[in-house]
N, CA, C and O atoms as CSV, one atom per row, in Angstrom:
chain,resi,resn,atom,element,x,y,z
A,1,MET,N,N,0.279,-14.147,2.552
A,1,MET,CA,C,0.520,-12.754,2.869
A,1,MET,C,C,1.885,-12.340,2.323
A,1,MET,O,O,2.773,-13.171,2.131
A,2,ILE,N,N,2.028,-11.094,2.088
A,2,ILE,CA,C,3.246,-10.527,1.533
A,2,ILE,C,C,4.349,-10.535,2.596
A,2,ILE,O,O,4.104,-10.210,3.758
A,3,ASP,N,N,5.560,-10.909,2.188
A,3,ASP,CA,C,6.700,-10.881,3.097
A,3,ASP,C,C,7.172,-9.431,3.233
A,3,ASP,O,O,7.676,-8.849,2.272
A,4,LEU,N,N,7.012,-8.859,4.406
A,4,LEU,CA,C,7.292,-7.439,4.614
A,4,LEU,C,C,8.670,-7.155,5.192
A,4,LEU,O,O,9.000,-5.993,5.430
A,5,LYS,N,N,9.491,-8.186,5.427
A,5,LYS,CA,C,10.753,-7.930,6.125
A,5,LYS,C,C,11.719,-7.055,5.325
A,5,LYS,O,O,12.491,-6.307,5.925
A,6,ASP,N,N,11.701,-7.124,3.996
A,6,ASP,CA,C,12.614,-6.317,3.178
A,6,ASP,C,C,11.979,-5.035,2.654
A,6,ASP,O,O,12.640,-4.265,1.957
A,7,ILE,N,N,10.720,-4.793,2.975
A,7,ILE,CA,C,9.996,-3.643,2.431
A,7,ILE,C,C,10.483,-2.362,3.101
A,7,ILE,O,O,10.543,-2.276,4.327
A,8,GLU,N,N,10.829,-1.368,2.283
A,8,GLU,CA,C,11.375,-0.107,2.779
A,8,GLU,C,C,10.365,1.033,2.762
A,8,GLU,O,O,10.589,2.061,3.400
A,9,GLY,N,N,9.266,0.871,2.051
A,9,GLY,CA,C,8.263,1.929,1.986
A,9,GLY,C,C,6.962,1.389,1.411
A,9,GLY,O,O,6.971,0.508,0.552
A,10,ILE,N,N,5.845,1.924,1.889
A,10,ILE,CA,C,4.529,1.514,1.417
A,10,ILE,C,C,3.764,2.778,1.055
A,10,ILE,O,O,3.606,3.673,1.885
A,11,TYR,N,N,3.290,2.851,-0.178
A,11,TYR,CA,C,2.638,4.056,-0.685
A,11,TYR,C,C,1.204,3.757,-1.108
A,11,TYR,O,O,0.944,2.773,-1.800
A,12,LEU,N,N,0.284,4.604,-0.690
A,12,LEU,CA,C,-1.090,4.559,-1.171
A,12,LEU,C,C,-1.189,5.497,-2.360
A,12,LEU,O,O,-0.797,6.660,-2.273
A,13,TYR,N,N,-1.716,4.992,-3.475
A,13,TYR,CA,C,-1.896,5.833,-4.652
A,13,TYR,C,C,-3.204,6.585,-4.498
A,13,TYR,O,O,-4.245,5.978,-4.247
A,14,LYS,N,N,-3.161,7.893,-4.646
A,14,LYS,CA,C,-4.352,8.720,-4.428
A,14,LYS,C,C,-5.410,8.458,-5.491
A,14,LYS,O,O,-5.101,8.140,-6.639
A,15,GLY,N,N,-6.638,8.597,-5.086
A,15,GLY,CA,C,-7.744,8.473,-6.021
A,15,GLY,C,C,-8.092,7.043,-6.374
A,15,GLY,O,O,-7.595,6.094,-5.768
A,16,ASN,N,N,-8.955,6.909,-7.364
A,16,ASN,CA,C,-9.410,5.605,-7.830
A,16,ASN,C,C,-8.559,5.145,-9.002
A,16,ASN,O,O,-8.155,5.945,-9.846
A,17,THR,N,N,-8.294,3.853,-9.041
A,17,THR,CA,C,-7.483,3.274,-10.102
A,17,THR,C,C,-8.346,2.295,-10.890
A,17,THR,O,O,-9.180,1.590,-10.322
A,18,ASP,N,N,-8.138,2.261,-12.187
A,18,ASP,CA,C,-8.815,1.294,-13.047
A,18,ASP,C,C,-8.235,-0.088,-12.724
A,18,ASP,O,O,-7.069,-0.357,-13.014
A,19,MET,N,N,-9.038,-0.949,-12.134
A,19,MET,CA,C,-8.557,-2.254,-11.694
A,19,MET,C,C,-8.311,-3.224,-12.851
A,19,MET,O,O,-7.874,-4.353,-12.627
A,20,ARG,N,N,-8.585,-2.799,-14.075
A,20,ARG,CA,C,-8.252,-3.625,-15.234
A,20,ARG,C,C,-6.780,-3.497,-15.595
A,20,ARG,O,O,-6.268,-4.277,-16.398
A,21,MET,N,N,-6.097,-2.523,-15.008
A,21,MET,CA,C,-4.673,-2.306,-15.301
A,21,MET,C,C,-3.838,-3.471,-14.785
A,21,MET,O,O,-4.142,-4.084,-13.762
A,22,GLY,N,N,-2.788,-3.747,-15.525
A,22,GLY,CA,C,-1.844,-4.783,-15.134
A,22,GLY,C,C,-0.548,-4.177,-14.634
A,22,GLY,O,O,-0.501,-3.013,-14.237
A,23,ILE,N,N,0.496,-4.975,-14.659
A,23,ILE,CA,C,1.792,-4.557,-14.122
A,23,ILE,C,C,2.332,-3.318,-14.835
A,23,ILE,O,O,2.831,-2.403,-14.179
A,24,PHE,N,N,2.244,-3.272,-16.154
A,24,PHE,CA,C,2.840,-2.154,-16.883
A,24,PHE,C,C,2.111,-0.843,-16.603
A,24,PHE,O,O,2.754,0.186,-16.397
A,25,GLY,N,N,0.793,-0.865,-16.592
A,25,GLY,CA,C,0.028,0.347,-16.305
A,25,GLY,C,C,0.216,0.827,-14.886
A,25,GLY,O,O,0.383,2.022,-14.644
A,26,LEU,N,N,0.190,-0.116,-13.930
A,26,LEU,CA,C,0.362,0.263,-12.528
A,26,LEU,C,C,1.783,0.736,-12.239
A,26,LEU,O,O,1.982,1.637,-11.424
A,27,SER,N,N,2.768,0.139,-12.899
A,27,SER,CA,C,4.144,0.606,-12.681
A,27,SER,C,C,4.331,2.013,-13.231
A,27,SER,O,O,5.113,2.792,-12.686
A,28,ALA,N,N,3.621,2.345,-14.305
A,28,ALA,CA,C,3.678,3.720,-14.828
A,28,ALA,C,C,3.065,4.689,-13.818
A,28,ALA,O,O,3.588,5.787,-13.630
A,29,LEU,N,N,1.962,4.300,-13.164
A,29,LEU,CA,C,1.373,5.149,-12.121
A,29,LEU,C,C,2.320,5.275,-10.927
A,29,LEU,O,O,2.455,6.353,-10.348
A,30,ALA,N,N,2.969,4.178,-10.564
A,30,ALA,CA,C,3.897,4.201,-9.430
A,30,ALA,C,C,5.085,5.110,-9.705
A,30,ALA,O,O,5.641,5.695,-8.775
A,31,GLN,N,N,5.486,5.240,-10.975
A,31,GLN,CA,C,6.609,6.110,-11.320
A,31,GLN,C,C,6.264,7.582,-11.165
A,31,GLN,O,O,7.158,8.429,-11.185
A,32,THR,N,N,4.984,7.902,-11.011
A,32,THR,CA,C,4.621,9.283,-10.707
A,32,THR,C,C,4.894,9.601,-9.238
A,32,THR,O,O,4.931,10.768,-8.847
A,33,ILE,N,N,5.086,8.551,-8.422
A,33,ILE,CA,C,5.390,8.747,-6.998
A,33,ILE,C,C,6.898,8.826,-6.793
A,33,ILE,O,O,7.401,9.790,-6.216
A,34,ILE,N,N,7.614,7.818,-7.264
A,34,ILE,CA,C,9.084,7.803,-7.162
A,34,ILE,C,C,9.655,7.218,-8.458
A,34,ILE,O,O,8.962,6.477,-9.155
A,35,PRO,N,N,10.915,7.545,-8.788
A,35,PRO,CA,C,11.521,7.013,-10.011
A,35,PRO,C,C,11.716,5.500,-9.933
A,35,PRO,O,O,11.856,4.935,-8.848
A,36,VAL,N,N,11.724,4.862,-11.085
A,36,VAL,CA,C,11.824,3.404,-11.140
A,36,VAL,C,C,13.111,2.889,-10.492
A,36,VAL,O,O,13.118,1.779,-9.959
A,37,ASN,N,N,14.181,3.652,-10.521
A,37,ASN,CA,C,15.440,3.221,-9.904
A,37,ASN,C,C,15.336,3.098,-8.385
A,37,ASN,O,O,16.124,2.380,-7.769
A,38,ASP,N,N,14.375,3.788,-7.778
A,38,ASP,CA,C,14.204,3.749,-6.319
A,38,ASP,C,C,13.031,2.876,-5.878
A,38,ASP,O,O,12.665,2.894,-4.702
A,39,MET,N,N,12.437,2.116,-6.791
A,39,MET,CA,C,11.224,1.357,-6.480
A,39,MET,C,C,11.459,0.016,-5.794
A,39,MET,O,O,10.523,-0.570,-5.250
A,40,ARG,N,N,12.667,-0.465,-5.811
A,40,ARG,CA,C,12.909,-1.794,-5.233
A,40,ARG,C,C,12.486,-1.837,-3.777
A,40,ARG,O,O,12.763,-0.927,-2.996
A,41,HIS,N,N,11.808,-2.920,-3.438
A,41,HIS,CA,C,11.379,-3.213,-2.064
A,41,HIS,C,C,10.462,-2.139,-1.496
A,41,HIS,O,O,10.528,-1.799,-0.315
A,42,ARG,N,N,9.623,-1.627,-2.350
A,42,ARG,CA,C,8.573,-0.707,-1.923
A,42,ARG,C,C,7.252,-1.234,-2.467
A,42,ARG,O,O,7.200,-1.806,-3.556
A,43,LEU,N,N,6.191,-1.037,-1.701
A,43,LEU,CA,C,4.865,-1.470,-2.130
A,43,LEU,C,C,4.064,-0.258,-2.566
A,43,LEU,O,O,4.138,0.803,-1.946
A,44,PHE,N,N,3.302,-0.420,-3.631
A,44,PHE,CA,C,2.404,0.612,-4.132
A,44,PHE,C,C,1.004,0.021,-4.134
A,44,PHE,O,O,0.751,-0.992,-4.785
A,45,ILE,N,N,0.099,0.656,-3.406
A,45,ILE,CA,C,-1.244,0.112,-3.229
A,45,ILE,C,C,-2.229,0.967,-4.004
A,45,ILE,O,O,-2.247,2.192,-3.883
A,46,PHE,N,N,-3.047,0.295,-4.802
A,46,PHE,CA,C,-4.045,0.942,-5.651
A,46,PHE,C,C,-5.416,0.400,-5.280
A,46,PHE,O,O,-5.561,-0.787,-4.989
A,47,CYS,N,N,-6.418,1.263,-5.291
A,47,CYS,CA,C,-7.778,0.868,-4.942
A,47,CYS,C,C,-8.727,1.274,-6.065
A,47,CYS,O,O,-8.584,2.343,-6.658
A,48,GLY,N,N,-9.697,0.408,-6.347
A,48,GLY,CA,C,-10.679,0.683,-7.375
A,48,GLY,C,C,-11.782,1.609,-6.887
A,48,GLY,O,O,-11.886,1.898,-5.695
A,49,LYS,N,N,-12.595,2.065,-7.815
A,49,LYS,CA,C,-13.677,2.997,-7.493
A,49,LYS,C,C,-14.703,2.383,-6.547
A,49,LYS,O,O,-15.245,3.075,-5.685
A,50,SER,N,N,-14.972,1.096,-6.704
A,50,SER,CA,C,-15.972,0.433,-5.865
A,50,SER,C,C,-15.459,0.138,-4.459
A,50,SER,O,O,-16.245,-0.217,-3.580
A,51,LYS,N,N,-14.158,0.279,-4.233
A,51,LYS,CA,C,-13.499,0.007,-2.944
A,51,LYS,C,C,-13.599,-1.456,-2.532
A,51,LYS,O,O,-13.421,-1.784,-1.359
A,52,LYS,N,N,-13.882,-2.337,-3.488
A,52,LYS,CA,C,-13.989,-3.761,-3.188
A,52,LYS,C,C,-12.689,-4.522,-3.465
A,52,LYS,O,O,-12.559,-5.682,-3.074
A,53,SER,N,N,-11.736,-3.886,-4.129
A,53,SER,CA,C,-10.492,-4.585,-4.425
A,53,SER,C,C,-9.305,-3.634,-4.346
A,53,SER,O,O,-9.425,-2.431,-4.576
A,54,VAL,N,N,-8.165,-4.211,-4.014
A,54,VAL,CA,C,-6.897,-3.486,-4.029
A,54,VAL,C,C,-5.891,-4.306,-4.815
A,54,VAL,O,O,-5.968,-5.533,-4.863
A,55,LYS,N,N,-4.952,-3.610,-5.426
A,55,LYS,CA,C,-3.808,-4.242,-6.061
A,55,LYS,C,C,-2.561,-3.661,-5.423
A,55,LYS,O,O,-2.481,-2.463,-5.148
A,56,ILE,N,N,-1.591,-4.531,-5.195
A,56,ILE,CA,C,-0.335,-4.125,-4.575
A,56,ILE,C,C,0.793,-4.510,-5.530
A,56,ILE,O,O,0.919,-5.667,-5.931
A,57,LEU,N,N,1.598,-3.530,-5.880
A,57,LEU,CA,C,2.695,-3.709,-6.822
A,57,LEU,C,C,4.014,-3.646,-6.072
A,57,LEU,O,O,4.211,-2.782,-5.217
A,58,GLU,N,N,4.923,-4.572,-6.399
A,58,GLU,CA,C,6.242,-4.596,-5.772
A,58,GLU,C,C,7.290,-4.947,-6.817
A,58,GLU,O,O,7.071,-5.822,-7.655
A,59,LEU,N,N,8.413,-4.271,-6.767
A,59,LEU,CA,C,9.572,-4.608,-7.596
A,59,LEU,C,C,10.629,-5.197,-6.678
A,59,LEU,O,O,11.119,-4.526,-5.770
A,60,ASP,N,N,10.982,-6.474,-6.922
A,60,ASP,CA,C,12.035,-7.076,-6.108
A,60,ASP,C,C,13.330,-7.130,-6.908
A,60,ASP,O,O,13.534,-6.299,-7.793
A,61,TYR,N,N,14.201,-8.075,-6.624
A,61,TYR,CA,C,15.518,-8.129,-7.249
A,61,TYR,C,C,15.485,-8.326,-8.748
A,61,TYR,O,O,16.321,-7.771,-9.461
A,62,ASP,N,N,14.527,-9.114,-9.248
A,62,ASP,CA,C,14.576,-9.451,-10.669
A,62,ASP,C,C,13.248,-9.320,-11.411
A,62,ASP,O,O,13.137,-9.769,-12.552
A,63,GLY,N,N,12.254,-8.719,-10.793
A,63,GLY,CA,C,10.991,-8.564,-11.507
A,63,GLY,C,C,9.884,-7.988,-10.643
A,63,GLY,O,O,10.078,-7.670,-9.469
A,64,TRP,N,N,8.714,-7.862,-11.265
A,64,TRP,CA,C,7.549,-7.265,-10.623
A,64,TRP,C,C,6.668,-8.340,-10.009
A,64,TRP,O,O,6.523,-9.435,-10.553
A,65,TRP,N,N,6.085,-8.005,-8.867
A,65,TRP,CA,C,5.031,-8.802,-8.242
A,65,TRP,C,C,3.762,-7.973,-8.281
A,65,TRP,O,O,3.794,-6.761,-8.069
A,66,LEU,N,N,2.649,-8.627,-8.553
A,66,LEU,CA,C,1.358,-7.959,-8.497
A,66,LEU,C,C,0.423,-8.817,-7.656
A,66,LEU,O,O,0.088,-9.940,-8.035
A,67,TYR,N,N,0.007,-8.284,-6.517
A,67,TYR,CA,C,-0.923,-8.964,-5.621
A,67,TYR,C,C,-2.279,-8.296,-5.780
A,67,TYR,O,O,-2.367,-7.088,-5.997
A,68,GLN,N,N,-3.320,-9.081,-5.672
A,68,GLN,CA,C,-4.669,-8.509,-5.740
A,68,GLN,C,C,-5.540,-9.197,-4.704
A,68,GLN,O,O,-5.451,-10.408,-4.500
A,69,LYS,N,N,-6.385,-8.402,-4.050
A,69,LYS,CA,C,-7.368,-8.949,-3.135
A,69,LYS,C,C,-8.706,-8.298,-3.444
A,69,LYS,O,O,-8.825,-7.073,-3.464
A,70,ARG,N,N,-9.710,-9.133,-3.684
A,70,ARG,CA,C,-11.064,-8.658,-3.941
A,70,ARG,C,C,-11.945,-9.199,-2.835
A,70,ARG,O,O,-11.976,-10.403,-2.582
A,71,LEU,N,N,-12.664,-8.293,-2.173
A,71,LEU,CA,C,-13.518,-8.678,-1.060
A,71,LEU,C,C,-14.831,-9.278,-1.552
A,71,LEU,O,O,-15.385,-8.839,-2.560
A,72,ILE,N,N,-15.316,-10.270,-0.842
A,72,ILE,CA,C,-16.623,-10.848,-1.136
A,72,ILE,C,C,-17.709,-9.940,-0.564
A,72,ILE,O,O,-18.689,-9.623,-1.238
A,73,ASN,N,N,-17.521,-9.531,0.675
A,73,ASN,CA,C,-18.448,-8.616,1.347
A,73,ASN,C,C,-17.675,-7.429,1.895
A,73,ASN,O,O,-16.505,-7.558,2.257
A,74,GLY,N,N,-18.313,-6.295,1.955
A,74,GLY,CA,C,-17.687,-5.108,2.531
A,74,GLY,C,C,-16.841,-4.350,1.531
A,74,GLY,O,O,-16.760,-4.697,0.353
A,75,LYS,N,N,-16.210,-3.298,2.042
A,75,LYS,CA,C,-15.372,-2.426,1.232
A,75,LYS,C,C,-14.134,-2.043,2.026
A,75,LYS,O,O,-14.121,-2.089,3.256
A,76,TYR,N,N,-13.096,-1.666,1.294
A,76,TYR,CA,C,-11.904,-1.139,1.939
A,76,TYR,C,C,-12.162,0.288,2.383
A,76,TYR,O,O,-12.905,1.028,1.739
A,77,VAL,N,N,-11.543,0.664,3.484
A,77,VAL,CA,C,-11.642,2.042,3.971
A,77,VAL,C,C,-10.455,2.791,3.386
A,77,VAL,O,O,-9.327,2.659,3.861
A,78,TRP,N,N,-10.721,3.580,2.351
A,78,TRP,CA,C,-9.674,4.308,1.642
A,78,TRP,C,C,-9.694,5.748,2.105
A,78,TRP,O,O,-10.769,6.305,2.328
A,79,LEU,N,N,-8.546,6.358,2.254
A,79,LEU,CA,C,-8.474,7.754,2.686
A,79,LEU,C,C,-9.189,8.647,1.683
A,79,LEU,O,O,-8.957,8.544,0.478
A,80,LYS,N,N,-10.047,9.511,2.172
A,80,LYS,CA,C,-10.777,10.425,1.296
A,80,LYS,C,C,-9.975,11.704,1.114
A,80,LYS,O,O,-9.252,12.139,2.011
A,81,ASN,N,N,-10.114,12.284,-0.039
A,81,ASN,CA,C,-9.526,13.586,-0.344
A,81,ASN,C,C,-8.024,13.640,-0.087
A,81,ASN,O,O,-7.527,14.611,0.485
A,82,MET,N,N,-7.304,12.610,-0.504
A,82,MET,CA,C,-5.845,12.650,-0.400
A,82,MET,C,C,-5.342,13.671,-1.405
A,82,MET,O,O,-5.629,13.561,-2.597
A,83,ASP,N,N,-4.594,14.661,-0.939
A,83,ASP,CA,C,-4.030,15.658,-1.840
A,83,ASP,C,C,-2.856,15.094,-2.624
A,83,ASP,O,O,-2.608,15.481,-3.766
A,84,GLU,N,N,-2.147,14.186,-2.000
A,84,GLU,CA,C,-1.003,13.568,-2.653
A,84,GLU,C,C,-0.921,12.127,-2.190
A,84,GLU,O,O,-1.657,11.712,-1.296
A,85,ASN,N,N,-0.038,11.378,-2.790
A,85,ASN,CA,C,0.134,9.985,-2.416
A,85,ASN,C,C,0.681,9.916,-0.999
A,85,ASN,O,O,1.515,10.732,-0.609
A,86,THR,N,N,0.216,8.954,-0.243
A,86,THR,CA,C,0.503,8.877,1.176
A,86,THR,C,C,1.379,7.669,1.480
A,86,THR,O,O,1.151,6.578,0.958
A,87,MET,N,N,2.371,7.873,2.319
A,87,MET,CA,C,3.216,6.775,2.761
A,87,MET,C,C,2.683,6.262,4.092
A,87,MET,O,O,2.398,7.049,4.995
A,88,ILE,N,N,2.547,4.929,4.216
A,88,ILE,CA,C,2.063,4.325,5.456
A,88,ILE,C,C,3.102,3.325,5.946
A,88,ILE,O,O,4.051,2.998,5.232
A,89,ASP,N,N,2.914,2.841,7.176
A,89,ASP,CA,C,3.851,1.843,7.706
A,89,ASP,C,C,3.231,0.445,7.617
A,89,ASP,O,O,2.095,0.287,7.171
A,90,LYS,N,N,3.976,-0.543,8.039
A,90,LYS,CA,C,3.542,-1.936,7.924
A,90,LYS,C,C,2.308,-2.226,8.766
A,90,LYS,O,O,1.447,-3.007,8.360
A,91,ARG,N,N,2.218,-1.610,9.917
A,91,ARG,CA,C,1.053,-1.801,10.788
A,91,ARG,C,C,-0.198,-1.222,10.126
A,91,ARG,O,O,-1.268,-1.827,10.189
A,92,GLN,N,N,-0.071,-0.068,9.500
A,92,GLN,CA,C,-1.204,0.547,8.810
A,92,GLN,C,C,-1.627,-0.285,7.599
A,92,GLN,O,O,-2.814,-0.346,7.279
A,93,LEU,N,N,-0.673,-0.924,6.924
A,93,LEU,CA,C,-1.013,-1.818,5.825
A,93,LEU,C,C,-1.875,-2.967,6.329
A,93,LEU,O,O,-2.860,-3.335,5.688
A,94,GLN,N,N,-1.511,-3.529,7.464
A,94,GLN,CA,C,-2.301,-4.621,8.030
A,94,GLN,C,C,-3.705,-4.152,8.379
A,94,GLN,O,O,-4.679,-4.868,8.145
A,95,TRP,N,N,-3.810,-2.953,8.938
A,95,TRP,CA,C,-5.133,-2.398,9.239
A,95,TRP,C,C,-5.963,-2.279,7.965
A,95,TRP,O,O,-7.133,-2.661,7.941
A,96,LEU,N,N,-5.349,-1.746,6.901
A,96,LEU,CA,C,-6.060,-1.566,5.634
A,96,LEU,C,C,-6.572,-2.898,5.111
A,96,LEU,O,O,-7.736,-3.007,4.725
A,97,LEU,N,N,-5.713,-3.916,5.095
A,97,LEU,CA,C,-6.099,-5.217,4.572
A,97,LEU,C,C,-7.115,-5.923,5.463
A,97,LEU,O,O,-7.840,-6.805,5.002
A,98,ASP,N,N,-7.168,-5.538,6.743
A,98,ASP,CA,C,-8.165,-6.083,7.668
A,98,ASP,C,C,-9.486,-5.325,7.630
A,98,ASP,O,O,-10.411,-5.658,8.371
A,99,GLY,N,N,-9.585,-4.307,6.775
A,99,GLY,CA,C,-10.838,-3.578,6.628
A,99,GLY,C,C,-10.962,-2.356,7.509
A,99,GLY,O,O,-12.050,-1.798,7.647
A,100,LEU,N,N,-9.865,-1.934,8.104
A,100,LEU,CA,C,-9.871,-0.759,8.979
A,100,LEU,C,C,-9.248,0.428,8.250
A,100,LEU,O,O,-8.603,0.278,7.212
A,101,SER,N,N,-9.456,1.592,8.815
A,101,SER,CA,C,-8.816,2.787,8.287
A,101,SER,C,C,-7.341,2.778,8.668
A,101,SER,O,O,-6.968,2.239,9.710
A,102,VAL,N,N,-6.506,3.371,7.827
A,102,VAL,CA,C,-5.081,3.464,8.157
A,102,VAL,C,C,-4.833,4.511,9.230
A,102,VAL,O,O,-3.731,4.598,9.771
A,103,VAL,N,N,-5.846,5.301,9.539
A,103,VAL,CA,C,-5.755,6.294,10.606
A,103,VAL,C,C,-6.584,5.793,11.784
A,103,VAL,O,O,-7.814,5.778,11.730
A,104,GLN,N,N,-5.905,5.390,12.834
A,104,GLN,CA,C,-6.561,4.901,14.044
A,104,GLN,C,C,-6.185,5.831,15.190
A,104,GLN,O,O,-5.056,5.799,15.681
A,105,LYS,N,N,-7.131,6.654,15.611
A,105,LYS,CA,C,-6.773,7.662,16.612
A,105,LYS,C,C,-6.539,7.076,18.001
A,105,LYS,O,O,-5.917,7.725,18.842
A,106,TYR,N,N,-7.024,5.866,18.257
A,106,TYR,CA,C,-6.826,5.272,19.584
A,106,TYR,C,C,-5.720,4.224,19.621
A,106,TYR,O,O,-5.505,3.588,20.653
A,107,ALA,N,N,-5.021,4.039,18.511
A,107,ALA,CA,C,-3.941,3.048,18.475
A,107,ALA,C,C,-2.760,3.546,19.296
A,107,ALA,O,O,-2.477,4.742,19.348
A,108,HIS,N,N,-2.086,2.608,19.930
A,108,HIS,CA,C,-0.881,2.970,20.680
A,108,HIS,C,C,0.203,3.407,19.713
A,108,HIS,O,O,0.369,2.819,18.644
A,109,LYS,N,N,0.919,4.414,20.084
A,109,LYS,CA,C,2.036,4.880,19.278
A,109,LYS,C,C,3.176,3.879,19.409
A,109,LYS,O,O,3.420,3.328,20.483
A,110,GLU,N,N,3.863,3.658,18.304
A,110,GLU,CA,C,5.020,2.775,18.360
A,110,GLU,C,C,6.185,3.533,18.966
A,110,GLU,O,O,6.563,4.602,18.486
A,111,GLU,N,N,6.738,2.985,19.999
A,111,GLU,CA,C,7.851,3.620,20.692
A,111,GLU,C,C,9.080,2.730,20.573
A,111,GLU,O,O,8.987,1.505,20.641
A,112,LYS,N,N,10.219,3.359,20.398
A,112,LYS,CA,C,11.469,2.605,20.423
A,112,LYS,C,C,11.916,2.501,21.872
A,112,LYS,O,O,12.069,3.506,22.566
A,113,ILE,N,N,12.117,1.294,22.306
A,113,ILE,CA,C,12.497,1.046,23.699
A,113,ILE,C,C,13.981,0.745,23.751
A,113,ILE,O,O,14.483,-0.132,23.047
A,114,THR,N,N,14.655,1.473,24.580
A,114,THR,CA,C,16.074,1.212,24.792
A,114,THR,C,C,16.253,0.707,26.209
A,114,THR,O,O,15.725,1.281,27.161
A,115,VAL,N,N,16.989,-0.352,26.332
A,115,VAL,CA,C,17.226,-0.950,27.633
A,115,VAL,C,C,18.694,-0.763,27.960
A,115,VAL,O,O,19.570,-1.141,27.181
A,116,THR,N,N,18.951,-0.186,29.097
A,116,THR,CA,C,20.336,-0.021,29.547
A,116,THR,C,C,20.510,-0.792,30.850
A,116,THR,O,O,19.677,-0.720,31.753
A,117,TYR,N,N,21.584,-1.511,30.919
A,117,TYR,CA,C,21.869,-2.298,32.129
A,117,TYR,C,C,23.081,-1.772,32.807
A,117,TYR,O,O,23.486,-2.297,33.843
C-alpha cells in the first residue's frame, strides 16, 4: 500500500483516462490540475473507461512513482459527471480502493477532538 503520511493532497482526474499512458502522459494530465512545482507529495488518481483499473501518480523528492491496480472481478465506483477534478481525503482514497464510492452519506464525520485538563 502507498505510504500516505507525507501526502498533502489527493486528486481524482475527471473522466476516463487511456490506461496505456505512462508516467509522462499522466504527469501532463496532472499538470492540468496543478503546476508541476506544486505536485510534490500529492496523488493523482486516473481511472480507465472499463472502471477495472486505476493508476496513481506521485512525485516525491527525486522522481515519479506510478502505482496501478487492476481488479480481477468487479469495478471501481468512479464519480459520475464530475465537472472538474475532485480533491478527496485519505479515508476516501481507502474507500475507493476497497471498491466503495468516495461519497458515503452514512459515514461518521471526522471531528477534531481537543482535550483540556
